[in-house]
C-alpha positions as CSV (number, residue, x, y, z in Angstrom):
1,M,0.0,0.0,0.1
2,P,1.6,3.3,-1.1
3,A,2.2,5.7,1.8
4,Q,1.0,9.3,1.8
5,I,4.3,11.4,2.3
6,G,3.7,15.1,2.9
7,I,6.9,17.2,2.2
8,F,6.4,20.9,3.7
9,V,9.4,23.1,3.0
10,A,10.3,26.3,4.6
11,W,9.0,29.4,2.6
12,P,12.0,31.9,1.6
13,Y,11.5,35.4,2.0
14,A,11.3,36.8,-1.5
15,N,13.7,39.6,-1.0
16,G,16.8,38.2,-2.6
17,D,18.2,35.3,-4.4
18,L,18.6,31.9,-2.8
19,H,22.2,31.1,-1.8
20,L,23.9,27.7,-1.1
21,G,23.1,27.8,2.6
22,H,19.6,27.8,1.8
23,I,19.9,25.0,-0.9
24,A,21.9,22.8,1.5
25,G,19.7,23.3,4.7
26,V,16.3,23.1,3.2
27,Y,15.5,22.7,-0.5
28,L,18.0,20.0,-1.6
29,P,17.2,17.5,1.4
30,A,13.6,18.1,0.7
31,D,13.9,17.3,-3.0
32,T,16.1,14.2,-2.4
33,F,13.6,12.8,0.2
34,A,10.8,13.3,-2.3
35,R,12.6,11.7,-5.2
36,Y,13.3,8.6,-3.0
37,H,9.6,8.3,-2.2
38,R,8.6,8.7,-5.6
39,L,10.8,5.9,-6.7
40,R,9.0,3.8,-4.1
41,G,5.5,4.5,-5.4
42,N,4.4,6.5,-2.5
43,R,2.0,9.4,-3.0
44,V,4.2,12.5,-2.6
45,L,2.9,16.1,-2.0
46,M,5.7,18.4,-1.6
47,V,4.6,22.2,-1.4
48,S,6.1,25.5,-0.4
49,G,6.2,29.1,-1.8
50,S,7.6,32.5,-1.5
51,D,7.0,34.4,1.7
52,A,5.7,37.7,0.2
53,H,4.7,39.6,3.4
54,G,7.8,39.4,5.7
55,T,9.4,42.5,6.9
56,P,12.5,41.7,4.8
57,I,10.5,42.3,1.8
58,T,9.3,45.8,3.1
59,V,12.9,46.8,4.2
60,A,14.2,45.8,0.5
61,A,11.4,47.8,-1.1
62,E,12.1,51.0,0.9
63,R,15.9,50.6,0.3
64,E,15.1,50.4,-3.5
65,G,12.4,52.8,-3.5
66,V,9.8,50.4,-5.0
67,T,6.7,48.6,-3.9
68,P,6.8,45.4,-1.6
69,E,4.9,43.4,-4.4
70,A,7.5,44.6,-6.9
71,I,10.4,43.1,-4.8
72,F,8.5,39.9,-4.1
73,R,7.4,39.2,-7.7
74,R,10.9,39.8,-8.8
75,Y,12.4,37.2,-6.6
76,H,9.6,34.9,-6.5
77,R,10.1,34.4,-10.5
78,R,14.0,34.1,-9.8
79,F,13.1,31.3,-7.2
80,L,11.0,29.5,-9.9
81,D,13.9,29.6,-12.4
82,T,16.5,28.4,-9.7
83,Y,14.6,25.4,-8.5
84,V,13.9,24.2,-12.4
85,R,17.7,24.6,-13.0
86,L,18.6,22.8,-9.8
87,G,16.1,20.1,-10.0
88,V,13.9,20.8,-6.9
89,S,10.6,19.1,-7.9
90,F,7.9,20.9,-5.9
91,D,4.5,19.6,-6.6
92,L,3.4,23.2,-6.1
93,F,5.6,26.3,-5.2
94,T,3.2,29.2,-4.8
95,H,3.4,32.4,-2.8
96,T,1.6,33.9,0.1
97,H,0.0,36.9,-1.9
98,T,-2.7,34.9,-3.2
99,P,-6.6,35.0,-2.6
100,N,-6.5,31.5,-1.5
101,H,-3.9,32.1,1.2
102,F,-5.5,35.2,2.4
103,A,-8.8,33.3,2.8
104,I,-7.5,30.5,4.7
105,S,-5.2,32.5,7.0
106,Q,-8.1,34.7,7.7
107,D,-10.3,31.6,8.6
108,V,-7.7,30.3,10.9
109,F,-7.4,33.7,12.6
110,L,-11.3,33.9,12.9
111,R,-11.5,30.3,14.2
112,L,-8.9,30.6,16.8
113,L,-10.7,34.0,18.0
114,E,-14.0,32.3,18.1
115,R,-12.7,29.6,20.3
116,G,-11.0,31.9,22.6
117,Y,-7.3,31.3,21.7
118,L,-6.8,34.9,20.6
119,F,-7.2,38.0,22.8
120,T,-6.4,41.7,22.5
121,Q,-3.7,43.3,24.7
122,T,-2.0,46.5,24.7
123,Q,1.7,46.0,23.6
124,T,4.9,47.8,24.3
125,Q,6.4,48.4,20.9
126,L,9.4,50.4,19.6
127,Y,8.5,53.6,17.8
128,C,10.8,55.7,15.5
129,E,10.1,59.3,15.9
130,F,12.2,60.2,13.1
131,D,10.4,57.9,10.6
132,R,7.0,58.1,12.5
133,R,6.2,54.6,12.7
134,F,6.0,51.7,14.9
135,L,8.9,49.4,14.0
136,P,8.1,45.8,13.2
137,D,10.9,43.2,14.5
138,R,13.0,43.2,11.4
139,Y,13.2,47.0,11.5
140,V,15.1,46.7,14.6
141,E,18.5,45.6,15.6
142,G,20.5,45.4,18.8
143,T,22.5,43.4,21.1
144,C,21.0,40.0,22.2
145,P,20.2,39.8,25.8
146,F,21.1,36.2,26.1
147,C,24.4,35.7,24.2
148,G,25.5,39.3,23.5
149,Y,25.5,39.0,19.7
150,P,25.5,42.7,18.6
151,S,23.4,42.2,15.3
152,A,20.3,40.4,16.7
153,R,17.1,41.1,14.8
154,G,14.0,42.1,16.8
155,D,12.4,38.6,16.5
156,Q,15.2,36.3,16.6
157,C,19.0,36.0,17.5
158,D,20.7,34.4,14.4
159,N,23.6,33.5,16.7
160,C,22.0,31.6,19.7
161,G,18.6,30.8,17.9
162,R,16.4,32.4,20.7
163,T,13.1,34.0,19.8
164,L,13.0,37.6,21.1
165,D,10.6,40.6,21.5
166,A,12.3,43.9,19.9
167,T,11.9,45.4,23.4
168,E,14.3,43.1,24.9
169,L,17.1,43.9,22.8
170,I,20.0,46.1,24.4
171,S,20.8,49.2,22.7
172,P,18.2,48.8,20.0
173,R,18.4,50.9,16.7
174,C,16.2,51.6,14.0
175,R,17.4,49.9,10.7
176,L,16.0,52.7,8.6
177,C,17.6,55.7,10.2
178,G,20.0,54.1,12.7
179,R,18.5,56.2,15.5
180,T,17.4,54.9,18.9
181,P,13.6,54.2,19.1
182,V,11.3,55.0,22.0
183,V,8.6,52.7,23.5
184,R,5.1,53.4,22.9
185,Q,1.8,51.6,23.3
186,T,-0.3,49.7,20.7
187,E,-3.0,47.2,20.6
188,H,-2.8,44.0,19.0
189,F,-4.2,40.3,18.8
190,F,-2.3,37.7,20.9
191,F,-2.1,33.9,20.6
192,D,-2.7,32.2,23.7
193,L,0.2,29.9,23.3
194,P,0.5,28.7,26.9
195,A,-3.1,27.2,26.7
196,F,-1.5,24.4,24.4
197,T,1.3,23.4,26.7
198,D,-0.1,20.2,28.1
199,Q,-1.0,19.1,24.4
200,L,2.4,19.9,23.2
201,L,4.2,18.2,25.9
202,A,2.2,15.0,25.1
203,Y,2.9,15.5,21.3
204,I,6.6,16.1,21.8
205,D,6.8,13.0,24.1
206,Q,5.7,11.1,21.1
207,Q,8.3,12.1,18.7
208,R,11.0,9.6,19.6
209,H,12.4,9.5,15.8
210,W,13.2,13.3,15.8
211,R,16.7,14.3,15.4
212,P,18.4,14.9,18.9
213,N,19.2,18.7,18.0
214,V,15.5,19.2,17.4
215,Q,14.4,17.3,20.5
216,H,16.8,19.1,22.8
217,F,15.9,22.6,21.2
218,V,12.2,22.1,21.6
219,R,12.3,20.6,25.2
220,N,14.4,23.5,26.3
221,F,11.9,25.8,24.8
222,L,9.0,24.3,26.6
223,Q,11.0,24.1,29.9
224,E,11.5,28.0,29.8
225,G,7.9,28.5,29.6
226,L,5.4,29.5,26.7
227,K,4.2,32.9,26.4
228,P,1.3,34.6,24.4
229,R,2.6,35.9,21.0
230,P,1.2,38.8,19.1
231,V,-0.4,37.7,15.8
232,S,-1.1,41.2,14.4
233,R,1.3,44.0,13.6
234,D,1.3,47.9,12.5
235,L,1.9,47.3,8.8
236,D,0.3,48.2,5.6
237,W,1.8,45.2,3.5
238,G,0.2,42.0,4.5
239,I,-3.0,40.1,5.1
240,P,-5.5,42.3,7.0
241,V,-6.9,41.4,10.2
242,P,-10.3,40.4,9.4
243,V,-11.9,42.2,12.4
244,P,-13.9,45.6,12.2
245,G,-11.6,48.3,13.6
246,Y,-8.5,46.5,12.9
247,E,-8.3,46.8,9.2
248,Q,-5.2,48.9,9.2
249,K,-3.3,46.1,10.9
250,V,-2.0,43.0,9.3
251,L,-1.5,39.4,10.4
252,Y,2.1,38.9,11.9
253,V,4.2,37.0,9.2
254,W,5.1,34.2,11.6
255,F,1.4,33.5,12.1
256,E,0.3,33.4,8.6
257,A,3.4,32.0,6.7
258,V,3.3,28.6,8.4
259,I,-0.5,28.5,7.4
260,G,1.0,28.4,3.8
261,Y,1.6,24.6,4.2
262,L,-2.2,24.1,4.5
263,S,-3.2,26.6,1.9
264,A,-0.7,25.4,-0.6
265,S,-2.0,22.0,-0.2
266,I,-5.5,23.1,-1.0
267,E,-4.3,25.3,-3.8
268,W,-2.6,22.3,-5.3
269,A,-5.7,20.2,-4.9
270,K,-7.9,22.9,-6.9
271,R,-5.2,22.7,-9.6
272,Q,-5.6,18.9,-9.8
273,G,-9.5,19.4,-10.5
274,D,-10.1,17.6,-7.2
275,P,-10.6,20.3,-4.3
276,E,-10.6,17.6,-1.5
277,A,-7.5,15.9,-2.5
278,W,-5.5,17.7,0.0
279,Q,-7.3,15.9,3.0
280,A,-5.4,12.6,2.1
281,W,-2.2,14.3,3.5
282,W,-3.7,16.3,6.3
283,R,-6.6,14.1,7.7
284,D,-5.5,10.5,7.1
285,P,-3.9,9.3,10.5
286,A,-1.5,7.2,8.5
287,A,-0.1,9.8,6.5
288,R,3.2,11.2,7.4
289,S,4.2,14.9,7.0
290,Y,7.9,16.0,7.2
291,Y,8.8,19.7,7.5
292,F,12.2,20.7,5.9
293,I,13.6,23.7,7.7
294,G,16.8,25.3,9.0
295,K,17.6,25.1,12.8
296,D,16.4,28.8,13.2
297,N,12.8,27.7,12.4
298,I,12.4,25.0,15.0
299,P,10.3,26.9,17.5
300,F,7.9,28.0,14.7
301,H,7.3,24.5,13.4
302,A,7.6,22.3,16.3
303,I,5.6,24.3,18.6
304,I,3.8,27.5,17.2
305,W,2.5,25.7,14.1
306,P,1.1,22.4,16.0
307,A,-0.5,24.6,18.4
308,E,-2.3,26.7,15.7
309,L,-3.4,23.4,14.1
310,L,-4.7,22.2,17.5
311,G,-6.8,25.3,18.0
312,Y,-7.9,25.5,14.5
313,D,-8.7,21.9,13.6
314,P,-7.6,19.1,15.9
315,S,-8.4,16.5,13.3
316,L,-5.7,17.9,11.1
317,N,-2.3,16.2,11.2
318,L,0.6,17.4,13.2
319,P,4.1,17.2,11.9
320,Y,5.4,13.7,11.9
321,D,9.1,14.8,11.6
322,I,11.0,18.0,11.5
323,P,14.4,17.1,10.2
324,A,16.0,20.7,10.8
325,N,19.3,21.0,9.5
326,E,22.1,23.1,11.3
327,F,23.8,26.0,9.3
328,L,26.2,25.7,6.3
329,N,29.2,28.0,6.7
330,L,31.4,29.4,3.7
331,E,35.0,29.4,3.5
332,G,35.5,29.9,7.4
333,Q,32.7,32.3,7.9
334,Q,28.9,32.1,8.1
335,F,26.9,33.1,5.2
336,S,26.0,36.6,5.3
337,T,23.6,38.3,3.0
338,S,24.3,41.9,4.5
339,R,27.9,41.4,3.7
340,N,27.5,39.6,0.5
341,W,29.3,36.6,1.8
342,A,27.4,34.1,-0.1
343,I,27.6,31.9,-3.2
344,W,24.2,32.8,-4.9
345,A,22.4,29.8,-6.5
346,P,21.7,31.4,-9.9
347,D,25.3,32.6,-10.3
348,F,26.5,29.2,-9.4
349,L,24.4,27.5,-11.9
350,D,25.5,29.9,-14.6
351,R,29.1,28.2,-14.3
352,Y,28.4,24.8,-13.0
353,A,26.2,21.9,-13.7
354,P,23.6,21.0,-10.9
355,D,24.5,17.4,-10.2
356,P,28.0,18.2,-8.8
357,L,26.5,20.8,-6.6
358,R,23.8,18.4,-5.2
359,D,26.4,15.7,-4.7
360,Y,28.8,17.9,-2.8
361,L,26.1,19.6,-0.7
362,T,24.8,16.2,0.2
363,S,28.2,15.0,1.2
364,I,28.7,18.0,3.6
365,A,24.9,18.4,4.6
366,P,24.6,19.9,8.2
367,E,22.3,17.2,9.4
368,T,23.5,17.2,12.9
369,R,26.1,19.9,13.1
370,D,27.2,22.9,11.4
371,S,29.3,22.2,8.3
372,E,31.3,24.2,5.6
373,F,31.3,24.8,2.0
374,T,34.7,25.3,0.4
375,W,35.8,25.8,-3.2
376,Q,38.5,23.2,-2.7
377,G,36.2,20.6,-1.0
378,F,33.8,21.2,-4.2
379,V,36.7,20.6,-6.7
380,E,38.0,17.7,-4.8
381,R,34.7,16.0,-4.4
382,N,33.8,16.6,-8.1
383,N,37.2,15.3,-9.4
384,N,38.1,12.4,-7.2
385,E,34.8,11.1,-6.1
386,L,32.0,12.1,-8.6
387,L,34.2,12.0,-11.5
388,A,36.6,9.4,-10.7
389,T,34.5,6.9,-8.9
390,W,31.1,7.0,-10.6
391,G,31.4,8.8,-14.0
392,N,34.6,6.8,-14.9
393,L,33.0,3.5,-14.0
394,V,30.0,4.3,-16.2
395,H,32.1,5.5,-19.1
396,R,34.7,2.8,-19.2
397,V,32.2,-0.1,-18.8
398,L,29.9,1.3,-21.6
399,S,32.9,2.0,-23.8
400,F,34.1,-1.4,-23.4
401,T,30.6,-2.8,-24.1
402,H,30.3,-0.9,-27.5
403,S,33.9,-1.9,-28.7
404,R,33.8,-5.6,-27.7
405,F,30.2,-6.6,-27.5
406,D,28.5,-4.6,-30.4
407,G,27.0,-2.0,-27.9
408,R,24.7,-4.7,-26.3
409,V,24.3,-6.4,-22.9
410,P,26.5,-9.4,-23.3
411,Q,25.3,-12.9,-22.6
412,P,27.0,-14.1,-19.2
413,G,28.2,-17.4,-18.6
414,P,27.9,-19.2,-15.1
415,L,28.4,-16.6,-12.4
416,A,31.5,-17.1,-10.1
417,D,31.5,-16.5,-6.4
418,R,33.0,-13.2,-6.9
419,D,30.2,-12.2,-9.6
420,A,27.3,-13.2,-7.5
421,S,28.5,-12.0,-4.1
422,L,28.8,-8.4,-5.8
423,L,25.3,-8.7,-7.2
424,D,24.1,-10.0,-3.7
425,Q,25.8,-7.0,-2.0
426,I,24.1,-4.6,-4.1
427,A,20.8,-6.2,-3.8
428,A,21.2,-6.0,0.1
429,A,21.9,-2.3,-0.2
430,F,18.4,-1.4,-1.5
431,P,16.6,-2.2,1.7
432,A,19.7,-0.8,3.7
433,I,19.8,2.4,2.0
434,A,15.9,2.8,1.8
435,T,16.1,2.6,5.7
436,L,18.8,5.6,5.6
437,Y,16.3,7.6,3.2
438,E,13.3,7.0,5.2
439,R,15.2,8.2,8.4
440,V,16.0,11.4,6.4
441,E,19.8,10.4,6.8
442,L,20.7,11.5,3.2
443,K,24.2,11.9,3.8
444,A,24.7,8.4,4.7
445,A,22.5,7.1,2.1
446,Q,24.7,8.7,-0.4
447,R,27.8,7.6,1.3
448,E,26.8,4.1,1.2
449,A,25.7,4.2,-2.5
450,M,29.0,5.7,-3.4
451,A,30.9,2.9,-1.5
452,L,29.0,0.5,-3.8
453,A,30.4,2.3,-6.8
454,R,34.1,2.0,-5.3
455,E,33.3,-1.8,-4.9
456,V,32.3,-2.1,-8.5
457,N,35.4,-0.4,-9.6
458,R,37.5,-3.0,-7.3
459,Y,35.6,-5.8,-8.9
460,L,36.6,-4.4,-12.5
461,D,40.0,-4.3,-11.6
462,E,40.3,-7.6,-10.1
463,K,38.4,-9.2,-13.1
464,A,40.1,-7.1,-15.7
465,P,37.7,-7.8,-18.6
466,W,40.2,-5.9,-20.9
467,A,42.6,-8.9,-20.4
468,Q,39.8,-11.5,-20.0
469,I,38.5,-10.9,-23.5
470,R,41.8,-12.3,-25.0
471,D,41.6,-15.6,-23.3
472,N,38.2,-16.1,-21.7
473,P,35.7,-14.2,-23.9
474,E,32.6,-15.7,-21.9
475,G,34.5,-14.7,-18.6
476,A,34.8,-11.2,-20.1
477,A,31.0,-11.3,-21.0
478,T,30.0,-12.2,-17.5
479,T,32.2,-9.5,-15.9
480,I,30.5,-6.8,-18.3
481,F,27.2,-8.2,-17.5
482,V,27.6,-8.0,-13.9
483,A,29.2,-4.4,-14.0
484,L,26.3,-3.3,-16.2
485,R,23.7,-4.6,-13.7
486,A,25.7,-3.0,-10.9
487,I,25.6,0.3,-12.8
488,D,21.9,0.1,-13.6
489,S,21.4,-0.5,-9.9
490,L,23.6,2.2,-8.7
491,A,21.9,4.8,-11.1
492,L,18.7,4.1,-9.2
493,L,20.4,4.2,-5.8
494,L,22.1,7.6,-6.6
495,A,19.0,9.0,-8.5
496,P,17.4,10.9,-5.5
497,V,20.7,12.9,-5.1
498,L,21.8,13.0,-8.8
499,P,18.7,13.0,-10.8
500,F,20.2,14.6,-14.2
501,S,23.0,12.4,-14.3
502,S,20.9,9.5,-13.3
503,E,18.5,9.9,-16.0
504,Q,21.5,10.2,-18.4
505,V,22.9,6.8,-17.4
506,R,19.4,5.2,-17.8
507,R,19.2,6.5,-21.4
508,F,22.8,4.8,-22.0
509,L,21.4,1.7,-20.8
510,G,18.4,1.7,-23.3
511,Y,15.7,2.7,-20.9
512,Q,12.8,4.9,-22.7
513,A,10.8,5.9,-19.8
514,P,12.3,8.6,-17.5
515,L,12.6,8.0,-13.7
516,F,11.2,11.1,-12.7
517,G,8.5,13.7,-14.0
518,Q,9.2,17.3,-15.1
519,S,9.0,20.6,-13.1
520,E,7.5,23.5,-15.0
521,I,6.7,27.1,-14.5
522,A,2.8,27.6,-15.1
523,G,0.5,30.5,-14.5
524,E,0.3,34.1,-15.8
525,V,3.5,35.9,-16.9
526,A,2.3,39.4,-16.8
527,D,2.6,41.8,-13.9
528,G,0.1,40.8,-11.2
529,G,-0.2,37.2,-12.6
530,H,0.3,34.2,-10.3
531,E,3.2,32.2,-11.4
532,V,3.8,28.7,-9.7
533,L,6.2,25.8,-10.1
534,V,4.5,22.5,-10.6
535,Y,5.7,18.9,-11.1
536,R,4.2,16.8,-13.7
537,P,4.8,13.1,-12.5
538,T,5.4,10.1,-14.9
539,P,2.9,7.2,-15.0
540,D,5.6,5.1,-13.6
541,E,5.8,6.9,-10.2
542,A,2.6,4.9,-9.2
543,H,4.7,1.9,-8.9
544,D,7.5,0.9,-6.6
545,R,10.8,1.0,-8.7
546,W,13.2,0.4,-5.9
547,Q,14.8,-2.8,-6.7
548,P,17.8,-4.4,-8.0
549,S,18.6,-4.4,-12.0
550,T,17.0,-6.9,-14.2
551,L,19.0,-5.7,-17.3
552,E,18.6,-8.5,-19.9
553,P,21.2,-9.7,-22.2
554,G,20.9,-8.6,-25.8
555,R,19.6,-5.2,-24.8
556,A,21.1,-2.3,-27.1
557,L,22.8,0.3,-25.4
558,Q,23.4,4.0,-26.3
559,P,27.0,5.3,-26.8
560,P,28.2,6.8,-23.5
561,Q,28.9,10.5,-23.1
562,V,30.8,12.3,-20.5
563,L,28.7,12.6,-17.3
564,F,30.8,15.0,-15.3
565,Q,33.6,17.6,-16.4
566,K,36.8,17.6,-14.7
567,L,37.4,20.9,-12.8
568,D,41.0,22.6,-13.0
569,E,42.3,23.4,-9.9
570,S,42.9,26.9,-10.7
571,V,38.9,27.1,-10.1
572,I,39.7,27.1,-6.3
573,E,41.6,30.4,-6.2
574,A,39.5,32.2,-8.9
575,E,36.4,31.3,-6.9
576,R,37.8,32.6,-3.7
577,Q,38.8,35.9,-5.4
578,R,35.4,36.4,-6.8
579,L,33.8,35.7,-3.4
580,L,36.2,38.2,-1.9
581,A,35.6,40.9,-4.5
582,Q,31.9,40.5,-4.0
583,S,31.9,41.0,-0.3
584,R,34.0,44.1,-0.7
585,G,31.4,45.4,-3.0
């Protein structure tokens, strides 16, 4: 019976391009996980979208002198292009500035209000007398009262991960003018988060499969005690509060953006022509929902979003797993958009192919601790592992098949112990690697598959079919038959991480049907239109294809082409200098 797998992916603020920290921490792991489950024949729903209403968008708009809508639409389109080029296969990537999302967010607000989980309260908030406005959290910076980080935001400290109120900052300053704001009173709606403490504790106790870093963070958060959180703010860009007298206030982005997981699922269902289809992932108790986020988003997804769901509709599924990643650093420093210390995904993809990036980022994935991208590491991984171990294996076996066996899978003789043991080892890897993928241990799954590729290379070196062919043609045929079956299996095992090159290998091996469907940008292109990214699955995705090769003798193969390009080591210093020049402006 196919499983219902919901994959809900963090919504990026549409105020700038995606960088490799975003890709490694959130979007690549989600896509890898989704592709594995599609190969298993499971019913996957992977959704996300651009966060159009966060203060990062309004800050960028004011800096450029344009409207927030112009900023978000510009970067939303760039997100769509980046995902297509990188192979991130969302069933739907939408955005929060849609009538659908407005309606569902306001419905959640009104139902929580009706059930007594929202209340009004006068709030102390920072006000800039120079700019004559209340300052939303992202308009304030200061020193974190917990760790002393000097550039903490008004909602959260990027250094220690604590959620904050802007009034807690030491020496706060307005991001617009740099002046010190004053404290004023303003009335807002608050979410009674403490009312859900017991339910959340019971829920967390059941999540034995969560990563230790997530478990520890959430338990510490709960032990400190939950506090009511404001759900409205003084802004003119966002979703209006649907209560008479409060039309000039909007829903706080932390409150409405997470609702996007539900609203995007409903939008996807409508686009399928089956408006109730979303319920299979949200109401079926057997369905499993996975939330792919960075560690800075843990409290919003492990505590606040479950509380919203419990208050809105207790029949909706809570997150099954939240495989939050730690941070990816860059050449010894943290990624920093303000300092332009980043590798921007569109820029990278202008110069390099997507699969080498997917391979390297998976190999250094910050699954349990912070990790680091270095240009030396990227070049070495590409040349010494991806190219030397996997790409060369495919090329030399297929080239030998074309030169000695007329481009067809040879008829093997009886399998010797070494032949059979290799195929048995690969067959055993399918359930073992499946377990790793299902636990969201993607780095380990990749490592096991590449270890098998090295074992196939050792097998070829031992058997030496280029020597066998002279004295023992049947033995050479057997060796190549075994190697081709091994390559066929490896292409499948590696496909979640390396979708583009795995499809190429499959074409070399004579397969007509692709492993995966296609992502495409759909919707209106004109200004004000609603462009989205959608995934068109193949009919084969309804079947479990996660099984060892059954490649048959006599099958015609296609001539091989180079899978991966060797990178000259001069790339390392050139890219470092590019990064330094970029950061200096």
